[in-house]
C-alpha positions in Angstrom: 139.2 161.4 -141.2 136.3 164.0 -141.1 136.4 167.1 -138.9 133.5 165.7 -136.9 135.3 162.5 -136.1 138.4 164.3 -135.1 136.4 166.4 -132.7 134.7 163.4 -131.0 137.1 162.9 -128.0 137.5 166.6 -127.5 133.7 167.1 -127.4 133.4 164.5 -124.7 136.5 165.7 -122.7 135.3 169.3 -122.8 132.4 168.3 -120.5 133.5 167.8 -117.0 133.0 164.2 -115.6 130.7 164.1 -112.6 130.9 161.5 -109.8 127.8 160.7 -107.9 128.6 159.9 -104.2 125.0 159.2 -103.1 124.8 155.4 -103.6 127.4 155.0 -100.9 127.0 155.1 -97.1 130.6 155.2 -95.8 133.5 157.4 -96.7 135.8 154.5 -97.5 133.2 153.0 -99.9 132.8 156.4 -101.5 136.5 156.9 -102.0 136.9 153.4 -103.4 134.1 153.9 -105.9 135.4 157.3 -107.0 138.8 155.9 -107.6 137.4 153.0 -109.7 135.0 155.3 -111.7 137.7 157.9 -112.3 140.1 155.3 -113.5 137.5 154.0 -116.0 137.0 157.4 -117.6 140.6 158.7 -117.1 143.1 155.9 -117.6 146.0 158.0 -116.4 144.4 158.6 -113.0 146.2 157.1 -110.0 145.9 157.1 -106.2 149.4 158.7 -106.2 148.2 161.7 -108.3 145.1 162.0 -106.1 147.2 162.0 -102.9 149.4 164.8 -104.3 146.2 166.7 -105.1 145.3 166.4 -101.4 148.7 167.6 -100.3 149.8 164.3 -99.0 153.5 163.4 -99.3 152.7 159.8 -100.3 149.8 157.7 -101.4 150.0 155.5 -98.3 147.5 157.4 -96.1 145.0 157.6 -99.0 145.4 153.8 -99.6 144.4 153.2 -96.0 141.5 155.6 -96.2 140.2 153.8 -99.3 140.4 150.5 -97.4 138.7 151.9 -94.4 141.8 151.5 -92.2 142.3 155.2 -91.5 140.1 158.3 -91.0 141.2 161.5 -92.8 142.3 164.4 -90.7 139.9 167.4 -90.6 142.1 169.2 -93.1 142.2 166.2 -95.6 138.5 165.6 -95.1 137.8 169.2 -96.0 139.9 168.9 -99.2 138.4 165.6 -100.4 135.3 167.1 -102.2 137.3 169.6 -104.2 139.8 166.9 -105.1 136.9 164.8 -106.4 135.4 167.6 -108.4 132.4 167.9 -106.1 130.6 171.1 -105.2 127.5 172.1 -103.4 125.2 169.3 -102.1 127.5 166.6 -103.4 130.5 168.0 -101.5 128.3 168.4 -98.4 127.4 164.7 -98.6 131.0 163.6 -98.7 131.9 165.9 -95.7 128.9 164.4 -93.9 130.2 160.9 -94.5 133.6 161.9 -93.1 132.1 163.4 -90.0 129.8 160.5 -89.4 132.7 158.1 -89.6 134.6 160.3 -87.2 131.9 160.3 -84.5 130.8 156.7 -85.0 132.1 155.8 -81.5 129.6 158.3 -80.0 126.1 156.8 -80.3 124.3 160.1 -79.6 126.4 162.1 -82.1 126.1 159.3 -84.7 122.3 159.2 -84.3 122.1 163.0 -84.7 124.0 162.9 -87.9 122.1 159.9 -89.2 118.9 161.9 -89.2 120.3 164.3 -91.8 121.6 161.5 -94.2 118.5 161.1 -96.3 118.1 164.9 -96.8 121.7 165.3 -97.8 121.7 162.3 -100.1 118.6 163.5 -101.9 120.0 167.0 -102.4 123.3 165.6 -103.7 121.6 163.2 -106.0 119.4 165.9 -107.5 122.4 168.2 -108.1 124.5 165.4 -109.6 121.8 164.4 -112.0 121.1 168.0 -113.1 124.8 168.5 -113.9 125.0 165.2 -115.8 121.8 165.9 -117.7 123.1 169.3 -118.7 126.4 167.7 -119.9 124.5 165.0 -121.9 122.2 167.6 -123.4 125.2 169.6 -124.7 126.5 166.4 -126.5 124.8 165.0 -129.6 126.9 161.9 -129.1 124.9 160.8 -126.0 121.7 161.0 -128.1 123.3 159.0 -130.9 124.7 156.3 -128.7 121.4 155.9 -126.8 119.5 155.5 -130.1 122.1 152.9 -131.2 120.7 150.5 -128.6 117.2 150.6 -130.1 118.3 149.5 -133.5 117.2 146.1 -134.9 120.7 144.8 -134.5 122.1 146.9 -131.6 125.8 146.8 -130.5 126.4 144.6 -127.4 129.7 146.1 -126.3 131.5 149.4 -126.1 133.9 148.2 -128.8 130.9 147.6 -131.1 129.7 151.1 -130.3 133.0 152.6 -131.3 133.0 150.7 -134.6 129.4 151.7 -135.4 130.2 155.4 -134.7 133.3 155.2 -136.9 135.5 156.4 -134.0 137.3 153.1 -133.3 140.2 153.8 -130.9 138.4 156.4 -128.8 137.7 154.0 -126.0 137.8 156.4 -123.1 135.4 158.9 -124.8 132.8 156.1 -125.6 133.2 154.7 -122.1 132.3 158.1 -120.7 129.1 158.3 -122.8 128.0 154.8 -121.9 128.8 155.5 -118.2 126.7 158.6 -118.2 123.7 156.8 -119.9 123.9 153.9 -117.4 124.2 156.3 -114.4 121.1 158.1 -115.5 119.2 154.8 -116.0 119.0 155.2 -119.7 121.0 152.1 -120.4 121.2 148.9 -118.4 122.8 145.5 -118.7 120.7 142.9 -120.5 120.4 139.2 -119.4 123.0 138.2 -122.1 125.6 140.5 -120.7 125.2 143.2 -123.3 123.6 146.7 -123.0 120.0 147.7 -123.6 117.8 150.8 -123.5 116.2 151.2 -120.1 113.7 153.7 -118.8 111.7 156.2 -120.7 112.5 158.9 -123.2 115.7 160.8 -123.4 116.0 164.4 -122.1 113.6 167.0 -123.3 113.6 170.8 -122.9 110.8 173.3 -123.2 110.9 175.7 -126.1 112.2 179.3 -126.2 114.1 179.0 -122.9 117.7 180.3 -123.1 120.2 177.6 -122.2 123.9 177.3 -122.9 123.6 173.5 -123.0 120.8 173.7 -125.6 122.8 176.2 -127.7 125.8 173.8 -127.6 123.6 170.9 -128.7 122.4 172.9 -131.7 125.9 174.0 -132.6 127.1 170.4 -132.6 124.0 169.3 -134.6 124.7 171.9 -137.2 128.4 170.9 -137.3 127.4 167.3 -137.9 125.1 168.4 -140.8 127.9 170.5 -142.3 130.4 167.6 -142.0 127.9 165.3 -143.8 128.0 167.5 -146.9 131.5 166.1 -147.6 131.5 162.8 -145.7 128.1 161.3 -146.5 127.0 160.2 -150.0 124.2 162.5 -151.4 121.7 159.6 -151.6 122.1 159.0 -147.8 121.3 162.6 -146.8 118.9 165.4 -147.6 119.2 169.2 -147.5 116.5 171.7 -148.2 116.9 175.4 -147.7 114.5 178.2 -148.7 114.7 182.0 -148.3 111.3 183.7 -148.0 109.5 186.7 -146.6 107.7 186.4 -143.2 105.5 188.9 -141.3 106.7 189.4 -137.8 103.2 188.7 -136.4 103.2 185.3 -138.1 106.5 184.1 -136.5 104.8 182.3 -133.4 102.5 180.4 -135.8 105.4 179.5 -138.1 107.4 178.1 -135.1 104.4 176.0 -134.0 104.0 174.6 -137.5 107.6 173.5 -137.4 107.1 171.8 -134.1 104.0 170.0 -135.3 105.8 168.8 -138.4 108.8 167.5 -136.4 106.6 165.7 -133.9 104.7 164.0 -136.7 107.8 163.1 -138.7 109.5 161.5 -135.7 106.3 159.6 -134.7 105.9 158.3 -138.2 109.5 157.2 -139.0 111.2 156.6 -135.6 108.7 155.1 -133.2 107.5 152.5 -135.7 111.0 151.7 -137.0 111.6 148.4 -135.2 113.7 147.3 -138.2 115.9 150.5 -138.2 119.5 149.9 -139.2 121.0 153.4 -138.6 120.6 156.5 -136.5 119.8 159.7 -138.3 119.5 163.3 -137.3 117.1 166.0 -138.6 117.6 169.7 -138.1 115.1 172.4 -138.7 116.1 176.1 -138.4 114.1 179.2 -138.9 116.3 182.3 -138.6 116.1 185.9 -139.8 118.5 186.9 -142.5 117.9 190.6 -142.3 117.3 193.3 -139.7 113.9 195.0 -139.2 113.6 198.1 -141.4 112.7 201.3 -139.6 109.4 202.8 -140.5 109.8 205.7 -143.0 
Protein backbone atom coordinates (compact mmCIF):
# COMPACT_ATOMS: atom_id res chain seq x y z
CA UNK A 1 0.00 0.00 0.00
CA UNK A 2 1.35 3.44 -0.90
CA UNK A 3 2.13 6.08 1.70
CA UNK A 4 -0.66 8.26 0.31
CA UNK A 5 -3.27 5.53 0.71
CA UNK A 6 -2.09 4.80 4.25
CA UNK A 7 -2.52 8.49 5.12
CA UNK A 8 -6.08 8.69 3.75
CA UNK A 9 -8.12 8.10 6.94
CA UNK A 10 -5.69 10.13 9.06
CA UNK A 11 -5.99 13.06 6.66
CA UNK A 12 -9.76 13.08 7.05
CA UNK A 13 -9.81 12.44 10.80
CA UNK A 14 -7.30 15.24 11.39
CA UNK A 15 -9.94 17.74 10.31
CA UNK A 16 -12.59 18.20 12.99
CA UNK A 17 -16.12 17.18 12.01
CA UNK A 18 -18.62 20.05 12.20
CA UNK A 19 -22.34 19.68 12.90
CA UNK A 20 -24.73 22.27 11.49
CA UNK A 21 -27.66 22.86 13.92
CA UNK A 22 -29.41 25.51 11.79
CA UNK A 23 -31.86 23.28 9.85
CA UNK A 24 -33.60 22.39 13.13
CA UNK A 25 -36.13 24.43 15.09
CA UNK A 26 -36.35 22.57 18.39
CA UNK A 27 -33.73 21.34 20.82
CA UNK A 28 -34.95 17.72 20.74
CA UNK A 29 -34.81 17.67 16.92
CA UNK A 30 -31.31 19.17 17.02
CA UNK A 31 -30.04 16.65 19.56
CA UNK A 32 -31.55 13.75 17.63
CA UNK A 33 -30.01 14.96 14.34
CA UNK A 34 -26.62 15.45 16.00
CA UNK A 35 -26.66 11.94 17.43
CA UNK A 36 -27.53 10.40 14.05
CA UNK A 37 -24.94 12.46 12.14
CA UNK A 38 -22.23 11.83 14.73
CA UNK A 39 -22.88 8.10 14.62
CA UNK A 40 -22.58 8.15 10.81
CA UNK A 41 -19.11 9.70 10.90
CA UNK A 42 -17.92 8.11 14.18
CA UNK A 43 -19.32 4.58 14.49
CA UNK A 44 -18.06 4.25 18.09
CA UNK A 45 -20.23 7.19 19.21
CA UNK A 46 -23.05 6.39 21.64
CA UNK A 47 -25.59 8.29 23.72
CA UNK A 48 -23.95 6.80 26.80
CA UNK A 49 -20.60 8.35 25.91
CA UNK A 50 -22.28 11.66 25.14
CA UNK A 51 -24.13 11.57 28.48
CA UNK A 52 -20.86 11.01 30.34
CA UNK A 53 -19.37 13.95 28.49
CA UNK A 54 -22.24 16.06 29.83
CA UNK A 55 -21.57 14.87 33.38
CA UNK A 56 -24.70 12.73 33.57
CA UNK A 57 -24.58 9.52 35.61
CA UNK A 58 -26.60 7.61 33.02
CA UNK A 59 -27.88 8.05 29.49
CA UNK A 60 -31.55 8.01 30.60
CA UNK A 61 -32.01 11.79 30.90
CA UNK A 62 -30.29 12.36 27.54
CA UNK A 63 -32.53 9.75 25.88
CA UNK A 64 -35.55 11.68 27.16
CA UNK A 65 -34.13 15.01 25.94
CA UNK A 66 -33.55 13.55 22.47
CA UNK A 67 -37.16 12.31 22.41
CA UNK A 68 -38.47 15.69 23.59
CA UNK A 69 -39.76 14.23 26.85
CA UNK A 70 -37.48 16.24 29.15
CA UNK A 71 -35.92 19.70 29.15
CA UNK A 72 -32.25 20.01 30.15
CA UNK A 73 -31.34 21.74 33.36
CA UNK A 74 -29.63 25.13 32.89
CA UNK A 75 -26.29 23.47 33.68
CA UNK A 76 -26.78 20.70 31.10
CA UNK A 77 -28.10 23.16 28.52
CA UNK A 78 -24.99 25.26 28.98
CA UNK A 79 -22.77 22.22 28.46
CA UNK A 80 -24.54 20.94 25.33
CA UNK A 81 -22.77 23.12 22.71
CA UNK A 82 -19.28 22.16 23.89
CA UNK A 83 -20.24 18.48 24.04
CA UNK A 84 -21.34 18.80 20.39
CA UNK A 85 -18.14 20.54 19.33
CA UNK A 86 -19.95 23.84 18.69
CA UNK A 87 -18.57 27.29 19.28
CA UNK A 88 -19.52 30.89 18.57
CA UNK A 89 -22.76 31.48 16.68
CA UNK A 90 -23.54 27.76 16.34
CA UNK A 91 -23.27 27.32 20.13
CA UNK A 92 -25.47 30.41 20.65
CA UNK A 93 -28.14 28.91 18.40
CA UNK A 94 -28.31 25.67 20.42
CA UNK A 95 -28.50 27.66 23.66
CA UNK A 96 -31.27 29.73 22.08
CA UNK A 97 -33.25 26.59 21.24
CA UNK A 98 -32.90 25.34 24.81
CA UNK A 99 -34.09 28.68 26.21
CA UNK A 100 -37.00 28.90 23.76
CA UNK A 101 -38.19 25.42 24.75
CA UNK A 102 -37.89 26.39 28.43
CA UNK A 103 -40.12 29.49 28.09
CA UNK A 104 -42.56 27.98 25.58
CA UNK A 105 -45.29 28.15 28.23
CA UNK A 106 -44.95 31.94 28.37
CA UNK A 107 -46.37 33.47 25.14
CA UNK A 108 -44.67 36.85 25.66
CA UNK A 109 -41.23 35.39 26.38
CA UNK A 110 -41.60 32.89 23.54
CA UNK A 111 -42.50 35.66 21.06
CA UNK A 112 -39.55 37.78 22.18
CA UNK A 113 -37.14 34.92 21.62
CA UNK A 114 -38.78 34.06 18.30
CA UNK A 115 -37.78 37.45 16.89
CA UNK A 116 -34.09 36.57 17.30
CA UNK A 117 -34.32 33.12 15.67
CA UNK A 118 -33.60 34.14 12.08
CA UNK A 119 -30.63 36.30 13.07
CA UNK A 120 -29.06 33.56 15.17
CA UNK A 121 -29.75 30.87 12.56
CA UNK A 122 -28.15 32.94 9.79
CA UNK A 123 -25.03 33.69 11.85
CA UNK A 124 -24.66 30.05 12.89
CA UNK A 125 -25.13 28.81 9.32
CA UNK A 126 -22.49 31.22 8.02
CA UNK A 127 -20.00 30.13 10.68
CA UNK A 128 -20.63 26.41 10.10
CA UNK A 129 -20.17 26.72 6.35
CA UNK A 130 -16.96 28.71 6.77
CA UNK A 131 -15.50 26.03 9.04
CA UNK A 132 -16.58 23.21 6.76
CA UNK A 133 -15.28 25.00 3.66
CA UNK A 134 -11.90 25.57 5.32
CA UNK A 135 -11.73 21.88 6.24
CA UNK A 136 -12.61 20.78 2.71
CA UNK A 137 -10.10 23.21 1.24
CA UNK A 138 -7.35 21.60 3.31
CA UNK A 139 -8.20 18.14 1.94
CA UNK A 140 -7.41 17.22 -1.66
CA UNK A 141 -9.67 14.19 -1.22
CA UNK A 142 -12.82 16.33 -1.18
CA UNK A 143 -11.85 17.75 -4.58
CA UNK A 144 -11.08 14.29 -5.92
CA UNK A 145 -14.38 12.77 -4.75
CA UNK A 146 -16.41 15.71 -6.07
CA UNK A 147 -14.79 15.32 -9.50
CA UNK A 148 -15.53 11.58 -9.47
CA UNK A 149 -19.22 12.31 -9.81
CA UNK A 150 -18.66 14.23 -13.06
CA UNK A 151 -17.01 11.29 -14.83
CA UNK A 152 -18.67 9.58 -17.79
CA UNK A 153 -19.36 6.56 -15.57
CA UNK A 154 -19.58 8.02 -12.05
CA UNK A 155 -19.84 5.94 -8.88
CA UNK A 156 -23.35 5.56 -7.49
CA UNK A 157 -22.57 4.60 -3.91
CA UNK A 158 -20.01 5.26 -1.21
CA UNK A 159 -18.72 1.71 -1.66
CA UNK A 160 -18.01 2.46 -5.34
CA UNK A 161 -16.24 5.69 -4.33
CA UNK A 162 -13.95 3.72 -2.00
CA UNK A 163 -13.18 1.22 -4.72
CA UNK A 164 -12.38 3.93 -7.27
CA UNK A 165 -10.10 5.75 -4.83
CA UNK A 166 -8.30 2.51 -4.01
CA UNK A 167 -9.03 2.89 -0.29
CA UNK A 168 -11.58 0.10 0.06
CA UNK A 169 -12.33 -0.45 3.73
CA UNK A 170 -12.07 3.19 4.82
CA UNK A 171 -15.84 3.54 4.97
CA UNK A 172 -16.02 6.15 7.75
CA UNK A 173 -13.50 8.46 6.06
CA UNK A 174 -15.28 8.36 2.70
CA UNK A 175 -18.65 8.81 4.42
CA UNK A 176 -17.32 12.01 5.99
CA UNK A 177 -16.23 13.40 2.64
CA UNK A 178 -19.56 12.61 0.99
CA UNK A 179 -21.38 14.04 4.02
CA UNK A 180 -19.42 17.31 3.76
CA UNK A 181 -20.09 17.62 0.03
CA UNK A 182 -23.81 16.98 0.50
CA UNK A 183 -24.06 19.40 3.42
CA UNK A 184 -22.51 22.15 1.30
CA UNK A 185 -24.83 21.45 -1.64
CA UNK A 186 -22.04 20.13 -3.88
CA UNK A 187 -23.52 16.62 -4.08
CA UNK A 188 -27.16 15.57 -4.10
CA UNK A 189 -29.24 12.44 -4.47
CA UNK A 190 -30.16 11.63 -8.07
CA UNK A 191 -33.61 10.30 -9.07
CA UNK A 192 -32.21 6.76 -9.34
CA UNK A 193 -30.99 6.86 -5.74
CA UNK A 194 -27.32 7.49 -6.51
CA UNK A 195 -25.28 10.66 -6.00
CA UNK A 196 -24.70 13.46 -8.50
CA UNK A 197 -22.89 16.79 -8.68
CA UNK A 198 -25.12 19.64 -7.58
CA UNK A 199 -24.63 23.40 -7.59
CA UNK A 200 -21.81 25.33 -9.13
CA UNK A 201 -18.04 25.16 -8.98
CA UNK A 202 -16.02 23.96 -6.01
CA UNK A 203 -14.26 26.31 -3.60
CA UNK A 204 -11.91 28.92 -4.98
CA UNK A 205 -9.47 31.23 -3.24
CA UNK A 206 -7.87 34.46 -4.32
CA UNK A 207 -4.14 34.48 -5.03
CA UNK A 208 -1.36 35.54 -2.67
CA UNK A 209 -3.48 35.53 0.50
CA UNK A 210 -1.84 33.61 3.40
CA UNK A 211 -4.02 30.71 4.56
CA UNK A 212 -3.22 27.64 6.65
CA UNK A 213 -5.91 25.67 4.79
CA UNK A 214 -4.45 26.57 1.39
CA UNK A 215 -0.93 25.67 2.55
CA UNK A 216 -2.21 22.30 3.76
CA UNK A 217 -3.92 21.71 0.41
CA UNK A 218 -0.65 22.39 -1.43
CA UNK A 219 1.28 20.08 0.93
CA UNK A 220 -1.14 17.25 0.25
CA UNK A 221 -1.10 17.92 -3.49
CA UNK A 222 2.69 17.73 -3.51
CA UNK A 223 2.56 14.55 -1.38
CA UNK A 224 0.23 12.97 -3.93
CA UNK A 225 2.61 13.92 -6.73
CA UNK A 226 5.61 12.47 -4.85
CA UNK A 227 3.70 9.27 -4.13
CA UNK A 228 2.85 8.88 -7.82
CA UNK A 229 6.55 8.68 -8.72
CA UNK A 230 6.56 5.17 -7.28
CA UNK A 231 2.90 4.11 -7.44
CA UNK A 232 1.78 5.30 -10.91
CA UNK A 233 3.20 3.97 -14.21
CA UNK A 234 5.32 6.53 -16.03
CA UNK A 235 2.99 6.57 -19.06
CA UNK A 236 0.10 7.68 -16.82
CA UNK A 237 1.85 10.70 -15.30
CA UNK A 238 4.08 13.58 -16.36
CA UNK A 239 6.77 15.53 -14.50
CA UNK A 240 8.67 18.54 -15.82
CA UNK A 241 11.12 20.57 -13.74
CA UNK A 242 13.38 23.39 -14.84
CA UNK A 243 15.89 25.51 -12.95
CA UNK A 244 16.42 28.95 -14.44
CA UNK A 245 17.31 32.56 -13.67
CA UNK A 246 14.60 35.19 -13.06
CA UNK A 247 14.76 38.93 -12.48
CA UNK A 248 12.94 39.98 -9.31
CA UNK A 249 10.92 42.58 -11.24
CA UNK A 250 9.64 39.87 -13.59
CA UNK A 251 8.18 37.69 -10.81
CA UNK A 252 4.63 39.18 -10.88
CA UNK A 253 4.44 38.71 -14.65
CA UNK A 254 5.78 35.14 -14.36
CA UNK A 255 3.06 34.27 -11.83
CA UNK A 256 0.37 35.74 -14.10
CA UNK A 257 1.67 33.64 -16.99
CA UNK A 258 1.34 30.49 -14.87
CA UNK A 259 -2.24 31.39 -13.90
CA UNK A 260 -3.16 32.04 -17.53
CA UNK A 261 -1.70 28.70 -18.59
CA UNK A 262 -3.51 26.77 -15.85
CA UNK A 263 -6.85 28.42 -16.67
CA UNK A 264 -6.47 27.58 -20.36
CA UNK A 265 -5.28 24.03 -19.65
CA UNK A 266 -8.23 23.22 -17.39
CA UNK A 267 -10.72 24.86 -19.77
CA UNK A 268 -9.41 22.80 -22.66
CA UNK A 269 -9.12 19.38 -21.07
CA UNK A 270 -11.55 19.36 -18.14
CA UNK A 271 -14.66 21.28 -19.02
CA UNK A 272 -14.97 19.60 -22.41
CA UNK A 273 -14.15 16.12 -21.08
CA UNK A 274 -17.65 14.65 -20.92
CA UNK A 275 -16.14 11.24 -21.62
CA UNK A 276 -13.52 11.47 -18.86
CA UNK A 277 -12.72 8.17 -17.14
CA UNK A 278 -10.37 9.35 -14.37
CA UNK A 279 -9.61 12.28 -12.09
CA UNK A 280 -6.17 13.86 -12.49
CA UNK A 281 -4.26 16.56 -10.64
CA UNK A 282 -1.88 19.18 -12.01
CA UNK A 283 0.56 21.12 -9.82
CA UNK A 284 2.61 24.12 -10.90
CA UNK A 285 5.13 25.61 -8.51
CA UNK A 286 7.45 28.57 -8.92
CA UNK A 287 9.82 28.81 -5.96
CA UNK A 288 13.20 30.50 -5.34
CA UNK A 289 16.13 28.14 -4.87
CA UNK A 290 18.62 30.77 -3.72
CA UNK A 291 18.68 33.84 -1.52
CA UNK A 292 19.07 37.33 -2.89
CA UNK A 293 22.72 38.34 -3.20
CA UNK A 294 23.69 41.53 -1.45
CA UNK A 295 24.93 44.33 -3.61
CA UNK A 296 28.73 44.60 -3.60
